[in-house]
N, C-alpha and C positions, 0 to 999 in steps of 0.2 A: 452647572452642575460640575463638581471636581470628579473627573473620570479617570484620576491617576491610577495606574496600574498598582496594586498591592501584592507583594509575595505572599503566597499561601503555604500552608504547611505541606509536608511531603504527603501525609495521608489523604489530604484534600487533593491534592494535585493528582495524586495515583486515582482517586475516585473520579475525577474529571477526566483523565486520559481514558477510563474505562467507559464513561459516558460517551466519549467522542468516539470511541471505537465502535460503540453500538450505535453509533448514528449512521445509518445506511444513506441519509441525504448526502452527507459529506463526500462519500466515494462516488456517487452518481455526480455531484458538481464537479468534483476533480476530472472525471472520466469526459464530462462534457466539455470543460474548458480546454482539456488536453487534446480532445479531438478537434477542437476548433483552431487550436494553435499548436500542432504536432511539433513545429521547428523550434518552440520555445525552450526545450529541454530542462523544464521544471519537474522535480520529483513530487510525488504524492506527500512524501515526508515534509518536504519543504513548504508546501502549501497547507498541511495540517498545522505545522507549527506558527503559520502566520495566523490561522484560524484560532488557535489555541491562545495567542497573544490577544486577539481582538475580544475573545471571551473572558480571560483574566481582566481585560482592562474595562469593557463595559458592562458585562452580565455579571460578573462577581463584585467588582468595585469595592466597596467598603462593607460589604457583608460580613456576617460572622465567619470565621476562618473554616469553621465545620461546614457551612451552608454551602453545597454544591449543586448547581442548577440540575434540574431533571432533565433527561434524555430528550422529551417534548420540547423543553423550553429551549435547549440547545438547538435542536432541530428548527425551532422556529427561528432562532437569532441566525442561524446559518443561510436559512433561505431568505433573509432580509438583507444579507450582505451584497455588496457590488462585486460578485464574483469574478467575473471577468476582467472588471477593471483591476481587481487584486492579483489576478493572475499574471496579467500585463505588467502591473508594477513589479511585482516579484521577479519576474524574469528579466526585467530592465535592471533591477537592482543587482543581479547575477552577472550583468554585462552581455547578455544575449543580443546579438547584433540584429537578428530578425525581429525580437521584441523592439528593438529601439526604431527599426523602419516602420513598425506598426504603430508605435506611440506617435512617431513624427506625422504619419498619416491621418491619424484621428486627432491629434492635439496640437501640433506645431502652430497652425494657422491661429488657434484659440489663443496660445500663450502669445503670440505677436500681436494680435488684436487688442488682448486685454491689456497687455504692457503699454500699448500706445494710447489706450483709452486712459491709463492712470497717468501716464508720462507724456505731456504734449511735446517735449523736446525730442526730435528724432533721435540723435546721439545718445542721449539719456536712455531712451526706450530700447535701443540696440545693447546697450550695456546691461539693462536689466535682463533682457532675453537671455544674453550670454552667461550672466550670474546665475540665473535660475537654471540653466543647463549644466553649469558646473557643480552646482548643488545637486541636482538630480543624478548626474554622472557619479560623484562622490570621489573627492580628491584625496582622501585621508583613508588608510588601511589601518585597522586596529584587529590584533588577533588573528590577522589573516583574513579579515573580511573587511570588503569595501563598505565604507560609512555613506552609503547613497542616501539621499533625502527620501527615496521611495520606501525605505525601511520603517518610516514612520506612518505610512499611509497602511490603515486597518481595514479597508473596504467597508467601513461603516457608513460613509457618503459616497457620492460618486467622485470618481476621479477628477473631473474637471471642477468640482466645488472645492475639493482639497487643492488642486493647481491655484484656483483663483487666490486662496489663502496664502499660499508660497508666493505668488507674484507679488502680493499686496506686502508682504514682510520684506521682500528683497528690495522694493521700492523704498519702504520705510528706513531700512539699513543703509541704502545707498545714500539717501540725502542726510541721514544723521551722520555718516561718515564725513559727507560734505561739510556739514555744519562744523564738525571737529576740526576741519581744516581751514576755517576762517582765521585770519590773523587776529590776536588778541587786541590791536588797537583799535579794530572795527566793532568790537562788542558794545554793547550798551554800557553805560556808566553806573550800573547796579552794584551793590554791595559785593554780590555773588561774583560778579564778573571781576570786580577789582580783587578779591580775595583769590579767585583762581588765578588770575594774572600774576598776582605775588608768589603763588605756589609753583607755577610753571617756570617763572623766572628763577626762582631759587633751584628748582630741579635741573632747569637748564645749565645753569652756572657750574653746579657740582658735576654734571655730566660731562662738560667741556674741559673741565679742570682734570677730570679722571682720564678722558680719553687722549688730552694733550700730554700728560705725564706718563701714562702708562700703554693704553692701547696703542696709539698712534706710533710711538717710539717702538714698542716690543712686538706687536703682534701684526701689524698691518702688513709688513713686507712678506711674513710667513702665509698670511691669509691669502694675498694676493697671488704668491708663487704657488701654493697649493691648489688654488682655484684655477689657475692657468694650466697647471698640469693635468687637472681633472678634466677640463674642456678638450685638452690637446688628445687625451685618450679616447676621445669619442669617436664612433665611426661615421663615415661621411654622411648617411641617411640620418644619423642622430644629430649631427651638426646643422644639417639643413631644416630640420624639425624646430630646433632652438632659433634658427635665424628667422624661419616664416613666422613663429609665434611672438617671439620677444623682440626681435630687432625689426621686423618688417611690419609688426602689428597685425596679421592676418588672423581672422577668426578660426575657429576649429573648423567650421563649416567651408571656409574658402580653402584651407589645406586639404580637407578632404577631397574638394573639388580637383585640386591640383594633382593629388595622388591618383585620382581616376584617369587622368591624361595618360595615353600609351607611352609617350616618350619621358614622362617624369622619372627622375632618377629614383625617387622614393617608391614609385610604382615598380619599378624594376625589382628593388629590394623585397618589396611586398610579396612579388610573384615567387621569388626565390624561397621566400620562408614558407610560402603556401605548399609549394612542391615539397620542400623538406618534411612537412607534416603529412604530406600525400593527399592534399586537399586541393580542389580546384579553385583558383584565386576568382573571387567575385569581381564583376565589373564596377560594382558600387563599394563605396567605403563610407561607413558612418562616421559622424564626428566622435562618438563616444570611443571608438577605436583609435583614433587620434590621440584622445586624451589618455587613452591606456599607453600607447607608444611614448607620449610625454612623461607620464609617470615613472616607467622604466628609465628613461633617460635621466630623470631627476635623482633617481635611487642610485644609478650608476655614478653620477657625478658627486652625489652626497657620501657614498662608500669611500670612492677614491680621494675626496677631500678629506674625510677623517683618517684614513690611512697615510695620507701624505703629512698630515700634521702630527700624527702620533708617531709614526716610523721615522720621517726624515726630520722632523723638528723636535721631537720628543716632547710634545704638549700633553698635558693631561686633560681630563674631561672638562673641567671647568674653563681652561684657557682655549679649548676647541670651541667652547660656546661663544667666548668672546670673539674669536675669529670668525665664527658663522655670523654674528652681528655685523662684523665689518663687511664680510663679504656681500651681505644682504642690502647693505647701504647704498653702494653705488659701485658695483663691480666692473660695469663697462668702463669706468673712468680711467683704470689701471691695468685691467687684464689684458694680456696680448693675445689677440686672436689671429696669430699667423697663417694659420691654415684657411681660416675663413676669410681672411683678406686677400689670399692669393687666389680664392675662387669667387670673389665678387662679381666680376665680370661674367663668369660662366653662370653664376646664379641668376644676375639680372637677364641674361639672354634666356635661359631656362624659363623664368617667370614671364618674360614677354612672349615665348613662343606657347605657353600654356595657356595663357590669357586669351591670345589669338584664337588658338583652338578652341577654348571654352566659348569665345564669342562667335565662332563660325559655327558650333553646335547650335 
């Protein structure tokens, strides 16, 4: 069945909202969920909007625009939703750390088991698990709203059933990407493969010519200098985050465990931030929090990178996009990380002490 949501007229939407407001079951269900998870900080309006989206998608579907379900039909539909699963997913999508700990408690082992069931290679399974969590966290913000994968969950089926589909799609995407990385000479000798090889060779040749004559000579030095300045402007804890994640290759979960160590430099920064907000720092740090920290670092680097190129190098928007492509290629090859290099020995010592403390615990 095609259950895609279809926009309804304003009058039909108003009638639907009135029917939903008259549905006492929704208030009772929200009160029950909020009582069970009082620290999720999810408003009744957010919960209602999610239920309204599910009604628009599944109950209205492709009916006539003027056909609005009766209150009794809406009540029956709401009663069939996996409301506690939906409440948890919505709170996670909003970045509530208590919700994320609860999600881990209920579903982390399930995600790991199912990923390893689908992918026999342990390294690939770990990559699938990380990719699933990155999708659930949401790495892109649009209109001030984090685009978490959780926002596609409507509560129509169980959260575990939905997670199973997410994991399966992640596995398919992973291996589809691997297939795209296979050298052309290893492909079969089919006509399609030969045609694609010719196209790629033509594109590759034109790109190399363009890069050699324009990009490499004109924009590379500006891109590298701007990126270097952007990284130099980072605070110590921000640089450490990038080192842990991109240079040392640590997983989000591993970084969270390091932050939890009492002597960790990022832990001390985390405690200072909590004191400024007037909150008591938690002894535990969820990986979703680490992801939010990394996103703030990315935004800071990106903003400084754009400013450097526009203000100091006088580049326009199109030229900045070219510089971004260069910086994304292999920035580590040319960017000077003087501050990072100066702290390498201290970093190694800190990591050794952190891991020893973690092993002792």
